[in-house]
C-alpha positions as CSV (number, residue, x, y, z in Angstrom):
1,M,93.2,137.7,91.0
2,E,90.8,135.8,93.3
3,N,92.0,133.4,95.9
4,L,95.6,133.4,94.6
5,S,97.2,135.5,97.2
6,L,100.3,136.2,95.3
7,N,101.7,139.5,94.9
8,K,103.8,138.8,92.2
9,V,100.8,137.8,90.0
10,V,99.1,141.2,90.5
11,Q,100.4,143.6,88.0
12,I,100.4,147.3,88.2
13,K,98.2,148.8,85.6
14,Q,100.0,151.3,82.9
15,D,98.4,153.0,80.1
16,C,99.5,152.9,76.4
17,M,102.3,150.6,76.9
18,T,103.9,149.2,73.4
19,K,104.0,145.5,72.3
20,A,107.9,145.6,73.1
21,D,107.2,147.1,76.5
22,L,104.7,144.3,77.3
23,R,106.9,141.6,76.0
24,R,109.6,142.6,78.5
25,K,107.2,143.2,81.4
26,Y,105.5,140.0,81.0
27,K,108.7,137.8,80.3
28,E,110.0,139.2,83.6
29,M,106.8,138.6,85.6
30,R,106.9,134.9,84.3
31,L,110.5,134.5,85.5
32,Q,109.3,135.5,88.9
33,L,106.9,132.4,89.1
34,S,108.0,129.3,90.9
35,P,107.6,125.8,88.9
36,G,105.0,125.2,91.7
37,E,103.1,128.3,91.0
38,I,103.4,127.4,87.2
39,E,101.7,124.0,87.8
40,R,99.3,125.3,90.2
41,F,98.1,128.2,87.8
42,S,98.2,125.9,84.8
43,E,96.0,123.5,86.6
44,R,93.3,126.2,87.4
45,I,93.5,127.5,83.6
46,V,92.7,124.0,82.4
47,E,90.0,123.6,84.8
48,Q,88.3,127.2,83.6
49,A,88.8,126.2,79.9
50,L,87.0,122.8,80.5
51,M,84.3,124.3,82.5
52,H,83.6,127.2,79.8
53,F,84.3,125.6,76.4
54,Q,82.9,122.6,75.0
55,L,85.6,120.5,73.7
56,S,84.2,117.0,73.4
57,E,84.0,116.0,69.7
58,K,85.6,119.3,68.5
59,T,88.7,119.8,66.5
60,V,91.2,121.8,68.7
61,S,94.4,123.6,67.9
62,L,96.7,123.5,71.1
63,F,100.1,124.7,71.5
64,L,102.7,122.9,73.7
65,P,104.8,124.9,76.2
66,I,108.3,126.5,75.7
67,E,109.6,125.6,79.1
68,R,112.3,128.0,79.0
69,Q,109.7,130.8,78.4
70,R,107.7,129.5,81.4
71,E,104.7,128.9,79.3
72,I,101.6,127.5,80.7
73,N,101.8,123.6,81.2
74,T,99.2,122.7,78.3
75,Y,100.1,119.0,78.3
76,L,97.3,119.0,81.2
77,L,94.8,120.2,78.8
78,L,96.0,117.9,75.9
79,E,95.4,114.9,78.1
80,R,91.9,115.9,79.4
81,A,90.7,117.1,75.9
82,M,91.5,114.0,74.5
83,G,90.1,112.1,77.3
84,I,86.5,113.7,76.2
85,R,87.2,112.7,72.5
86,A,88.4,116.1,71.2
87,T,90.5,115.7,68.2
88,V,93.7,117.6,69.2
89,A,96.3,119.1,66.6
90,V,99.7,120.7,67.5
91,P,101.4,123.4,65.7
92,K,104.7,123.2,63.9
93,T,106.4,126.4,62.9
94,D,108.7,127.0,59.7
95,F,110.9,129.8,60.2
96,E,111.9,129.8,56.5
97,T,108.5,130.3,55.1
98,M,107.2,131.8,58.2
99,E,104.1,129.7,58.1
100,M,102.6,127.4,60.8
101,H,100.9,124.0,60.1
102,H,99.2,121.6,62.4
103,Y,99.4,117.8,62.8
104,L,97.1,115.6,64.5
105,F,98.3,114.7,67.9
106,E,98.5,110.9,68.5
107,S,101.3,110.3,70.8
108,T,104.3,111.9,72.5
109,D,106.6,109.9,70.0
110,Q,105.5,112.4,67.6
111,L,107.2,115.2,69.3
112,E,110.8,116.8,69.3
113,V,112.1,120.0,70.7
114,S,112.9,122.6,68.0
115,P,115.9,124.9,68.3
116,K,113.7,127.5,69.7
117,G,112.5,125.2,72.5
118,I,109.2,124.4,71.0
119,P,107.7,120.9,71.4
120,E,106.5,120.1,67.8
121,P,105.5,117.1,65.9
122,K,107.9,115.8,63.4
123,K,105.3,113.7,61.6
124,G,101.6,113.2,61.3
125,K,98.5,113.9,59.4
126,V,98.2,117.6,58.8
127,I,94.8,119.3,59.8
128,A,93.8,122.3,57.6
129,A,93.2,125.7,59.4
130,D,89.4,125.7,58.3
131,R,89.0,122.3,60.1
132,F,89.5,123.9,63.8
133,D,86.5,124.7,66.1
134,I,88.6,126.1,68.9
135,V,92.3,127.5,68.7
136,F,94.0,127.9,72.1
137,V,96.5,130.9,71.5
138,P,99.8,131.5,73.3
139,L,100.5,135.2,74.2
140,L,102.6,137.3,76.6
141,A,100.0,140.0,77.3
142,V,96.4,140.9,76.3
143,D,94.1,144.1,76.6
144,V,90.6,144.5,77.4
145,K,89.5,144.3,73.9
146,G,91.2,141.1,73.2
147,N,94.2,142.4,71.4
148,R,97.2,140.2,72.4
149,V,100.8,140.4,72.4
150,G,102.9,137.3,71.0
151,Y,106.5,136.8,70.5
152,G,106.5,139.1,67.5
153,K,106.9,136.8,64.5
154,G,103.2,136.8,63.4
155,F,102.7,133.0,63.2
156,Y,99.3,132.9,65.0
157,D,98.0,136.0,63.2
158,R,98.8,134.4,59.8
159,F,97.2,131.1,60.9
160,L,94.2,132.7,62.5
161,R,93.3,134.6,59.3
162,K,92.8,131.1,57.6
163,C,90.5,129.7,60.1
164,S,86.7,129.5,59.4
165,P,84.5,132.4,60.5
166,G,83.0,130.2,63.3
167,C,86.3,129.1,64.9
168,L,87.0,130.4,68.5
169,F,90.2,132.0,69.4
170,V,90.9,131.5,72.9
171,G,93.9,133.0,74.8
172,L,95.6,131.2,78.0
173,H,97.2,133.7,80.5
174,Y,98.6,133.6,84.0
175,F,97.9,137.2,84.6
176,D,95.1,139.9,84.1
177,V,94.5,142.1,81.0
178,E,96.0,145.4,80.3
179,S,93.7,148.6,79.7
180,K,95.4,149.2,76.3
181,I,98.2,148.3,73.9
182,D,99.5,151.3,72.0
183,D,100.4,149.7,68.9
184,V,97.8,147.5,67.6
185,F,97.7,147.0,63.9
186,P,94.8,146.2,61.4
187,T,96.5,142.8,60.7
188,D,96.4,141.8,64.4
189,I,93.7,139.1,65.1
190,R,91.7,139.6,68.2
191,L,90.7,137.0,70.7
192,N,87.3,135.7,71.2
193,A,87.9,134.9,75.0
194,L,90.8,134.8,77.5
195,V,91.3,132.1,80.1
196,M,92.9,133.0,83.6
197,P,93.3,131.0,86.7
198,A,90.4,132.5,88.5
199,R,88.1,133.6,85.6
200,V,87.2,133.7,81.9
201,L,86.8,136.8,79.8
202,R,84.8,137.1,76.6
203,F,85.5,140.0,74.1
204,N,82.9,141.6,71.8
């Protein structure tokens, strides 16, 4: 990656890795990042997102970070997006129905950490899936075609299918793309773009 000079962030390319392989690989790579690196990369990812995507006056879905999974600090993006008049909604997962709903973010008083370690709204106005202009999507890995690997429960694939045709699906990622994911399924939803610390990729 450009100007990062951190060997641990430069991955060794491997062809035809399965989703399970990639989950193990990238969870381990995240664990190797220090808190300072996570914050520094998060800041650069936020700057790239704001530079390349128009968020002002848009309705945006934004996940909040699972700290024990070393996820990107999206609170930085939340603050900046609201500062430019974006309408931001935060997801809440239901592991009984396996569905995900979004609530308008108004303050941190809405939030509680779930047993899965996910900061989620406990109350608020529900925003329907077809209202979003941009969905920022969490992931563990992604390939050159925009196929993503998540945690394996399918919450985002089910949610993204309900979004409007013009909605942009944008992944946020510390690392570079893989050449191929071996077990991509027809039900998997591809990303439109990927934001990394040093660049943004757009997929066909």
